[in-house]
C-alpha positions as CSV (number, residue, x, y, z in Angstrom):
1,X,107.2,177.0,-65.7
2,X,107.1,174.0,-63.4
3,X,109.0,174.2,-60.2
4,X,112.4,172.6,-60.7
5,X,114.9,171.6,-58.0
6,X,117.6,170.3,-60.2
7,X,120.5,172.7,-60.7
8,X,124.2,172.6,-61.6
9,X,126.9,174.7,-60.0
10,X,129.3,176.8,-62.1
11,X,132.3,174.6,-61.3
12,X,130.5,171.4,-62.2
13,X,129.2,173.0,-65.3
14,X,132.7,174.1,-66.3
15,X,133.9,170.5,-65.9
16,X,131.0,169.1,-67.9
17,X,131.7,171.6,-70.7
18,X,135.3,170.2,-71.0
19,X,137.6,171.8,-73.6
20,X,135.1,173.8,-75.5
21,X,137.2,176.7,-76.6
22,X,138.3,177.0,-80.3
23,X,142.1,176.8,-80.6
24,X,142.3,180.3,-82.1
25,X,140.3,181.8,-79.2
26,X,137.7,183.4,-81.6
27,X,134.0,182.9,-81.6
28,X,133.8,182.0,-77.9
29,X,130.1,182.7,-77.5
30,X,129.1,180.6,-80.5
31,X,131.4,177.8,-79.3
32,X,130.0,177.9,-75.8
33,X,126.5,177.8,-77.1
34,X,127.2,174.9,-79.4
35,X,128.7,172.9,-76.5
36,X,125.8,173.6,-74.2
37,X,123.4,172.7,-76.9
38,X,125.2,169.4,-77.6
39,X,125.2,168.5,-73.9
40,X,121.5,169.0,-73.7
41,X,120.6,167.2,-76.9
42,X,123.1,164.5,-76.2
43,X,121.6,163.8,-72.8
44,X,124.6,164.7,-70.7
45,X,122.9,167.8,-69.2
46,X,119.5,166.8,-68.0
47,X,116.4,168.7,-69.1
48,X,114.9,171.2,-66.6
49,X,118.3,171.8,-65.1
50,X,118.9,175.3,-63.8
51,X,122.2,176.6,-65.3
52,X,124.5,179.0,-63.4
53,X,124.0,182.7,-63.6
54,X,126.0,184.5,-66.2
55,X,128.5,186.1,-63.8
56,X,129.1,182.8,-61.9
57,X,129.7,180.8,-65.1
58,X,132.0,183.6,-66.5
59,X,134.1,183.4,-63.4
60,X,134.3,179.6,-63.5
61,X,135.3,179.6,-67.2
62,X,137.6,182.6,-67.1
63,X,135.7,184.5,-69.8
64,X,133.8,187.7,-69.9
65,X,130.2,187.9,-68.7
66,X,129.4,189.3,-72.2
67,X,130.6,186.0,-73.7
68,X,128.3,184.0,-71.5
69,X,125.4,186.4,-71.9
70,X,125.7,186.1,-75.7
71,X,125.9,182.3,-75.5
72,X,122.8,182.2,-73.3
73,X,120.9,184.5,-75.7
74,X,121.7,182.2,-78.6
75,X,120.5,179.2,-76.5
76,X,117.2,180.9,-75.7
77,X,116.7,181.8,-79.4
78,X,117.3,178.1,-80.2
79,X,114.8,177.1,-77.4
80,X,117.5,175.2,-75.5
81,X,117.2,177.5,-72.5
82,X,114.0,179.0,-71.0
83,X,114.3,181.9,-68.6
84,X,112.2,183.6,-66.1
85,X,113.2,187.1,-65.0
86,X,114.6,187.1,-61.5
87,X,114.6,183.3,-61.2
88,X,117.2,182.0,-63.7
89,X,117.4,179.8,-66.8
90,X,116.6,176.1,-67.3
91,X,117.5,173.6,-70.0
92,X,114.8,172.3,-72.3
93,X,114.4,170.3,-75.5
94,X,113.6,172.4,-78.6
95,X,110.4,171.6,-80.3
96,X,112.3,170.4,-83.4
97,X,115.8,169.2,-82.4
98,X,116.5,168.3,-86.0
99,X,116.6,171.9,-87.0
100,X,119.1,172.8,-84.4
101,X,122.9,172.8,-84.7
102,X,123.1,169.2,-83.6
103,X,120.9,166.3,-82.5
104,X,121.0,163.7,-79.8
105,X,122.3,160.5,-81.3
106,X,119.7,158.8,-79.1
107,X,116.8,161.0,-80.0
108,X,113.4,159.7,-81.1
109,X,113.7,161.2,-84.6
110,X,114.4,158.8,-87.4
111,X,115.2,161.1,-90.4
112,X,116.6,158.7,-93.0
113,X,118.1,161.6,-95.0
114,X,120.7,161.9,-92.2
115,X,123.9,159.7,-92.2
116,X,123.7,157.9,-88.9
117,X,127.1,157.2,-87.4
118,X,125.7,157.5,-83.9
119,X,123.7,154.3,-83.5
120,X,125.7,151.1,-83.5
121,X,122.7,149.0,-84.7
122,X,121.9,146.8,-87.7
123,X,118.8,146.6,-89.8
124,X,116.6,143.6,-89.3
125,X,117.3,140.2,-91.0
126,X,114.2,140.7,-93.2
127,X,113.4,137.1,-94.3
128,X,113.9,135.6,-90.8
129,X,112.0,138.3,-89.0
130,X,109.0,138.1,-91.4
131,X,108.9,134.3,-91.1
132,X,109.1,134.5,-87.3
133,X,106.4,137.3,-87.2
134,X,104.0,135.2,-89.3
135,X,104.5,132.2,-87.0
136,X,104.1,134.4,-83.9
137,X,100.7,135.7,-85.1
138,X,99.6,132.0,-85.2
139,X,101.1,131.4,-81.8
140,X,99.2,134.4,-80.4
141,X,95.9,132.6,-80.7
142,X,96.7,130.4,-77.7
143,X,97.1,133.6,-75.5
144,X,94.1,135.6,-76.5
145,X,91.8,134.1,-73.9
146,X,94.0,135.3,-71.0
147,X,94.6,138.8,-69.6
148,X,97.9,139.2,-71.4
149,X,100.0,140.4,-68.3
150,X,103.1,138.4,-67.5
151,X,105.7,139.8,-65.1
152,X,108.2,137.1,-65.9
153,X,107.8,136.8,-69.6
154,X,106.1,134.2,-71.8
155,X,107.2,130.6,-71.0
156,X,108.1,130.0,-74.7
157,X,110.6,132.8,-74.7
158,X,112.0,132.1,-71.3
159,X,112.7,128.5,-72.4
160,X,114.3,129.7,-75.7
161,X,116.6,132.1,-73.7
162,X,117.5,129.4,-71.2
163,X,118.3,127.0,-74.0
164,X,120.6,129.5,-75.6
165,X,122.5,130.1,-72.4
166,X,122.8,126.3,-72.0
167,X,124.2,125.9,-75.5
168,X,126.8,128.6,-74.8
169,X,128.0,126.6,-71.8
170,X,126.0,128.1,-69.0
171,X,123.3,125.6,-67.9
172,X,120.1,127.6,-67.3
173,X,116.5,126.8,-66.6
174,X,113.5,129.0,-67.5
175,X,112.9,130.0,-63.9
176,X,116.2,131.8,-64.0
177,X,115.1,134.1,-66.8
178,X,113.1,137.3,-66.7
179,X,112.1,138.9,-70.0
180,X,112.3,142.7,-70.2
181,X,111.6,145.5,-72.6
182,X,115.1,145.6,-74.0
183,X,118.5,145.6,-72.2
184,X,117.9,149.2,-71.0
185,X,114.8,148.1,-69.1
186,X,116.9,145.3,-67.6
187,X,119.6,147.7,-66.4
188,X,117.0,149.9,-64.8
189,X,115.2,147.1,-63.1
190,X,118.5,145.7,-61.6
191,X,119.4,149.2,-60.4
192,X,116.0,149.6,-58.8
193,X,116.5,146.3,-57.0
194,X,120.1,146.7,-55.8
195,X,120.7,150.5,-55.4
196,X,119.1,153.6,-54.0
197,X,119.8,157.4,-54.2
198,X,123.4,158.1,-53.3
199,X,124.6,154.6,-53.7
200,X,127.8,154.0,-55.7
201,X,127.9,151.9,-58.9
202,X,131.3,150.9,-60.2
203,X,131.5,151.2,-64.0
204,X,134.2,150.8,-66.7
205,X,135.3,154.1,-68.1
206,X,134.3,154.6,-70.9
207,X,131.1,152.7,-70.9
208,X,127.6,152.4,-72.3
209,X,126.0,155.9,-72.1
210,X,122.5,154.7,-71.4
211,X,123.7,152.8,-68.4
212,X,125.2,156.0,-67.0
213,X,121.9,157.7,-67.7
214,X,120.0,154.9,-65.8
215,X,122.4,155.2,-62.8
216,X,121.9,159.0,-62.7
217,X,118.1,158.6,-63.0
218,X,118.1,156.3,-60.0
219,X,119.9,159.0,-58.1
220,X,122.9,156.7,-57.7
221,X,126.5,157.7,-58.4
222,X,128.7,156.1,-61.1
223,X,132.2,155.5,-60.0
224,X,134.5,155.1,-63.0
225,X,137.4,152.6,-63.2
226,X,139.5,153.6,-66.3
227,X,140.0,151.1,-69.1
228,X,143.6,150.7,-70.3
229,X,144.6,150.4,-74.0
230,X,145.6,147.1,-75.5
231,X,147.9,146.6,-78.6
232,X,144.9,146.4,-80.9
233,X,143.6,149.8,-79.7
234,X,140.5,148.4,-78.0
235,X,140.9,148.3,-74.3
236,X,141.9,146.3,-71.3
237,X,140.7,145.9,-67.7
238,X,143.0,146.9,-64.9
239,X,141.8,144.3,-62.4
240,X,144.2,145.5,-59.7
241,X,142.6,148.9,-59.9
242,X,139.1,147.5,-60.0
243,X,139.9,145.4,-56.9
244,X,141.1,148.4,-55.1
245,X,138.1,150.4,-56.1
246,X,135.7,147.7,-54.9
247,X,137.4,147.6,-51.5
248,X,137.7,151.4,-51.1
249,X,134.4,152.5,-52.6
250,X,132.2,149.6,-51.3
251,X,129.8,149.9,-54.3
252,X,126.3,148.5,-54.2
253,X,126.7,147.1,-57.7
254,X,129.5,146.6,-60.3
255,X,128.4,146.9,-64.0
256,X,130.7,145.5,-66.7
257,X,130.5,144.7,-70.4
258,X,133.0,141.9,-70.9
259,X,132.1,141.0,-74.5
260,X,133.2,143.7,-77.1
261,X,132.9,146.4,-74.5
262,X,130.9,149.4,-75.6
263,X,132.6,151.5,-76.8
264,X,136.1,150.2,-76.8
265,X,135.4,146.7,-78.3
266,X,137.6,145.0,-75.6
267,X,137.1,141.4,-74.5
268,X,137.8,140.2,-71.0
269,X,139.7,137.0,-71.1
270,X,138.8,133.9,-69.2
271,X,141.3,134.5,-66.4
272,X,139.9,138.0,-65.9
273,X,136.4,136.7,-65.8
274,X,137.3,134.2,-63.1
275,X,139.1,136.9,-61.1
276,X,136.2,139.3,-61.4
277,X,133.7,136.7,-60.2
278,X,135.9,135.8,-57.3
279,X,136.3,139.5,-56.3
280,X,132.6,140.2,-56.2
281,X,131.9,136.9,-54.4
282,X,134.5,137.6,-51.7
283,X,133.3,141.1,-51.2
284,X,129.6,140.3,-51.4
285,X,129.2,142.9,-54.2
286,X,126.4,142.3,-56.8
287,X,127.8,142.0,-60.4
288,X,125.8,143.0,-63.4
289,X,127.2,141.5,-66.7
290,X,126.0,143.1,-69.9
291,X,126.1,140.5,-72.8
292,X,124.2,142.6,-75.3
293,X,127.0,142.2,-78.0
294,X,128.1,138.6,-77.0
295,X,126.5,137.0,-80.2
296,X,128.6,139.2,-82.5
297,X,132.0,137.6,-82.5
298,X,133.8,138.2,-85.8
299,X,137.3,136.6,-85.3
300,X,136.8,133.5,-83.3
301,X,134.9,132.4,-80.2
302,X,134.6,134.3,-77.0
303,X,135.6,133.0,-73.6
304,X,132.8,131.3,-71.7
305,X,130.1,133.5,-70.1
306,X,131.1,135.2,-66.9
307,X,128.6,133.2,-64.8
308,X,130.3,129.9,-65.7
309,X,133.1,131.0,-63.4
310,X,130.9,131.1,-60.3
311,X,127.1,131.4,-60.5
312,X,125.4,133.0,-57.6
313,X,122.4,135.0,-56.4
314,X,124.6,138.1,-56.6
315,X,125.5,137.7,-60.3
316,X,123.1,138.8,-63.0
317,X,123.5,138.7,-66.7
318,X,121.5,140.8,-69.2
319,X,121.1,140.3,-72.9
320,X,119.0,141.6,-75.8
321,X,117.5,140.8,-79.1
322,X,118.3,144.3,-80.3
323,X,121.8,144.0,-81.6
324,X,121.8,140.5,-83.2
325,X,118.2,140.7,-84.5
326,X,116.6,144.2,-84.5
327,X,116.2,147.1,-82.1
328,X,112.5,147.5,-83.0
329,X,111.7,144.3,-81.2
330,X,112.5,145.8,-77.8
331,X,113.1,142.5,-76.1
332,X,115.8,141.9,-73.5
333,X,116.3,139.6,-70.5
334,X,117.9,139.1,-67.2
335,X,119.4,135.8,-66.1
336,X,120.0,135.1,-62.4
337,X,119.1,132.7,-59.6
338,X,115.5,131.7,-59.5
339,X,115.1,133.6,-56.2
340,X,116.5,136.8,-57.7
341,X,114.3,136.5,-60.7
342,X,111.2,136.2,-58.5
343,X,112.4,139.3,-56.5
344,X,112.9,141.3,-59.7
345,X,109.5,140.2,-61.1
346,X,107.8,141.4,-57.9
347,X,109.5,144.8,-58.2
348,X,108.6,145.0,-61.8
349,X,104.9,145.1,-60.9
350,X,105.3,148.8,-60.1
351,X,107.1,149.6,-63.4
352,X,105.5,148.1,-66.5
353,X,103.5,144.9,-65.7
354,X,105.3,142.9,-68.3
355,X,106.3,143.1,-72.0
356,X,104.4,142.9,-75.3
357,X,103.3,139.3,-76.1
358,X,103.6,139.4,-79.9
359,X,107.2,140.6,-79.9
360,X,108.1,137.9,-77.3
361,X,106.6,135.3,-79.5
362,X,108.6,136.6,-82.4
363,X,111.9,136.4,-80.5
364,X,111.0,132.9,-79.2
365,X,110.9,131.8,-82.8
366,X,114.1,133.7,-83.8
367,X,116.4,132.5,-81.0
368,X,116.7,128.9,-82.3
369,X,117.9,130.5,-85.6
370,X,120.5,132.8,-83.9
371,X,123.5,130.9,-85.1
372,X,122.4,131.0,-88.8
373,X,121.5,134.7,-88.4
374,X,124.9,135.5,-86.8
375,X,126.8,133.6,-89.5
376,X,125.2,135.8,-92.1
377,X,125.8,138.9,-90.0
378,X,129.4,137.9,-89.5
379,X,130.2,137.8,-93.2
380,X,128.7,141.3,-93.7
381,X,130.3,142.8,-90.6
382,X,133.8,141.5,-91.3
383,X,133.6,143.2,-94.7
384,X,132.1,146.3,-93.3
385,X,134.7,146.6,-90.6
386,X,137.6,146.2,-93.1
387,X,136.0,148.8,-95.4
388,X,135.6,151.3,-92.6
389,X,139.1,150.8,-91.4
390,X,140.4,151.3,-95.0
391,X,138.4,154.5,-95.6
392,X,139.3,156.0,-92.2
393,X,143.0,155.3,-92.9
394,X,142.7,157.0,-96.3
395,X,140.7,160.0,-95.3
396,X,141.8,160.6,-91.7
397,X,145.5,159.6,-91.5
398,X,145.9,161.1,-88.0
399,X,143.1,159.1,-86.5
400,X,144.0,155.8,-84.8
401,X,141.0,153.4,-84.8
402,X,140.8,150.3,-82.7
403,X,140.6,146.8,-84.3
404,X,137.9,145.0,-82.4
405,X,137.4,141.2,-82.8
406,X,133.7,141.7,-82.8
407,X,130.8,144.0,-81.9
408,X,129.6,146.8,-84.1
409,X,132.0,149.8,-83.9
410,X,135.5,151.2,-83.8
411,X,136.8,153.4,-80.9
412,X,138.9,156.1,-82.6
413,X,141.6,158.3,-81.2
414,X,141.2,161.6,-83.0
415,X,144.7,162.9,-82.0
416,X,143.0,166.1,-80.8
417,X,140.4,166.9,-78.1
418,X,137.8,167.9,-80.6
419,X,135.1,165.2,-80.5
420,X,132.2,167.4,-79.3
421,X,133.1,170.1,-81.8
422,X,133.3,167.6,-84.5
423,X,129.8,166.2,-83.6
424,X,128.4,169.8,-83.9
425,X,130.2,170.4,-87.2
426,X,129.2,167.0,-88.6
427,X,125.5,167.7,-87.9
428,X,125.7,170.7,-90.2
429,X,126.7,168.2,-92.9
430,X,123.8,165.8,-92.0
431,X,126.0,163.3,-90.2
432,X,125.0,162.2,-86.7
433,X,127.9,161.3,-84.3
434,X,128.1,160.1,-80.8
435,X,130.9,162.2,-79.4
436,X,133.4,160.6,-77.1
437,X,132.2,162.3,-73.9
438,X,128.8,160.7,-74.4
439,X,130.5,157.5,-73.1
440,X,132.2,159.0,-70.0
441,X,131.8,161.2,-67.0
442,X,132.8,164.8,-66.5
443,X,133.6,165.6,-70.1
444,X,136.2,162.8,-70.6
445,X,137.1,161.3,-74.0
446,X,137.2,164.5,-76.1
447,X,139.9,162.8,-78.1
448,X,137.7,159.8,-78.9
449,X,134.9,159.0,-81.2
450,X,132.8,155.9,-81.7
451,X,132.3,154.9,-85.4
452,X,129.9,152.0,-86.1
453,X,130.4,149.8,-89.2
454,X,126.7,149.1,-89.5
455,X,125.8,151.3,-92.6
456,X,125.8,150.0,-96.1
457,X,129.2,150.6,-97.8
458,X,127.7,153.3,-100.1
459,X,126.2,155.1,-97.1
460,X,129.4,154.7,-95.1
461,X,131.4,156.3,-98.0
462,X,129.0,159.2,-98.3
463,X,129.0,159.7,-94.5
464,X,132.8,159.8,-94.3
465,X,133.1,162.2,-97.2
466,X,130.7,164.6,-95.3
467,X,132.6,163.9,-92.1
468,X,135.8,164.9,-93.8
469,X,134.3,168.3,-94.7
470,X,133.3,168.8,-91.1
471,X,136.8,167.8,-89.9
472,X,138.5,170.2,-92.3
473,X,136.2,172.9,-91.2
474,X,137.5,172.7,-87.6
475,X,140.3,175.0,-86.3
476,X,143.0,172.4,-85.7
477,X,146.0,172.8,-83.5
478,X,149.4,172.5,-85.3
479,X,150.3,168.9,-84.5
480,X,153.1,168.4,-86.9
481,X,153.3,166.5,-90.2
482,X,150.6,164.0,-91.1
483,X,150.9,160.6,-89.6
484,X,151.5,157.5,-91.8
485,X,148.2,155.8,-92.8
486,X,147.2,153.0,-90.5
487,X,147.4,149.6,-92.2
488,X,144.2,147.6,-92.4
489,X,144.2,144.2,-90.7
């Protein structure tokens, strides 16, 4: 086994496990093993992490050592733990995660027999993508005589991205744009430029899971600022609390998703955007704005982009072709001052030397068509959102889903802290879920579940029927008579 320095203490592990015990107190070992397996496959417990000794964890959890030993034995049998006598046990990824109890919703496997309610992502707009790809092959001829490396991104795409920002009310020039390999790459590059190990990054809570992963991978520390709940069940920003956090914590970066916040679906209003920009400007705190979902408004226009309220070298905006076009393109971007873009490009030289040329040419052709594509998407998504809300109300009357005005998913209050257990049970019925704690820190949001409305209606119905079987199979607390079904807006 490779030498591994990463370890987790018994108390930290207990917090990460959250409320894992079945309500009836039976089957503790199986429940503990299921929760650890979910944490590993879900990415919340990093690979090659040394877990606490049996006696230490038993003391932290208030269970017998026999219970922990049985859970660890089951995890070794499932190849989630690997042990060495006298040294301890480490987490690992099974050779075939699909055959396990559950699967990471962000894993590389793409088994189409599974009902995927974990990814909030759409299939490609086939006709437009094929047309753009055919044109991009022709455009490629002009590049074949060169070496093919471009740290900033192809000029055609940078111009198309700049033009799109300008049409949205934020004047932008191509030298303010850096093309990346998706929004995730953009987040990682900004973190590398502005943070180091131990630095604090202020985040909304809940937030985009892969951003939390990127912060942890950098060795930085995510500091959560809780989101409130608005009347539509989405979320709201407590800017007073955020202001206090910026002043008390002195973060090296603030990361926000103001447009259909992932996962709550909340939208930060214009006054809030202006106040946020003013706060970060006055405190000298870099602000990273994630606009990945900004093109997916369903019920009217969004407020202006955040940077329109005070553009500066400390304000960066990231976007992506993945949500509005297709995730397989793996094209994202960063918008900032020209000087900041040059700095990021210089740093990028040690990471990936630029992105794929053909995909950039495809997106350069797609972006001028974005309004036509989003119009078609809007029609489909409005119907899909209404259908999902109707079916959830009929099948799960206790659940309280949000009613977002855009984006790709609902944020559901389950009325019980069973999200991780439901994700495990759903996988047994071939349904993939992203449990609520995937979007938070320290096991938060066990009462929550993100449900995307990106599947075809027939697939959605089949997935929910299977999910209902998983839900009924849980040991539920007695919470009184059923709630009235939620009306569909």
